[in-house]
N, C-alpha and C positions, 0 to 999 in steps of 0.2 A: 381674379385679376388683381395684381398689386398696384396700389395707388402710388403715384410718383411723389417723392418728397419735395418739399419746397427748398429753395436754395439756402434758406436760413437754417434748415435742418441737416444740411450736408456737412460732412467733415472736410477739412482742407484738401485732402487727397481726392475726395469725391468731386469737389468743386473743380479742381485742376483737370480731372478726367472729363468732366462735363464740358469744360471750356474747350479742351482739345477736340472732343466730338463735334461740338457746335462749329468750331473753326473749320473742320474738315467738311462738314455739310455746307457751310457758307462758301467755301472754295469751290465745291462742286456746283452749287447754285449759280455762282458767278460765271463759271465756265459754260454753263448751259444757258446763260443769258436771263436767268430768272431773277430780275432786279428786286422785285418785292420780297421774294423768299430770302434773298441775300440780306436785305435790310432788316428783316425780322430776326434772322439768325445773328447778325452783328449786334443788334440791340440785346438779345439774350446773352451774348458773350459779355457785354458791358454790365448787365445785371449780375451775372455770376461773379465777375471780377470785383464788383462792389462788395460782395460778401467776403472777399479776400483782403479788402482794404481796411485800414484802421480809422474808424470815424473820429477818433481822438486827434488825428493828424490834421483835421479840417476845423477851422475856427470861424465862427460867425463874425462878420465885419470884414473878413479878408476877401481879396479878389483873386480869382484863379482863372487860368486860361482853359478854354474848353477843348479837350482833346479831339482832334479830327476837324476842328474849325479854327484854323489859324487866324489870329487877330480878333477873335471873339472872346469876351471875358464875362465872368459870372461872379457876382457878389453874393456871398452867403448871408442870409438873415438868421437862419436857424437850421439845425439838423434834426431829422426824425429817422432813426435807424440808419440805413445806408443811403438815405436821400438827403441832398442839400437843397433847401428851399431858399429862393432868393430871386434875383432877376439878372438879365443880361445887361451889361453896362451900356450897350448901344441899342438895346431892344426897345420895346414899346412900354416898358415899365410894368408889365404884367408879371405877377409872381408865378414861378414855375418850379418844378422839382427836377433835379438831375441826379442820377446815380453818382456817388462820390468817385467812382472809378473813371468818370469822364473829366475830372478836374485835375489840372496840373498847377502846382504852386509856381508863381512868377519868381524868376531869379533876380 
């Protein structure tokens, strides 16, 4: 049995193929009313997209909008791989990590 590769080990075309597969599975889960399965698959899509993103484009100290959460913002303290560590500006002040694919630069 072949062991699955980590997203960090996949080539760009493999990541894009994985994202398409996950999105199709998520669409089917949504149609079947499988809310939890849909949420898990959407999170996997975000993780795969993070590996297609350029960490150099994200700067500590900057504030970004959280994709899929209009009006919620995230301030980056530091980056570790494809994760941005920091806190939500209107949150409880607890440090958390988000995949960089979930962050949009404010215009």
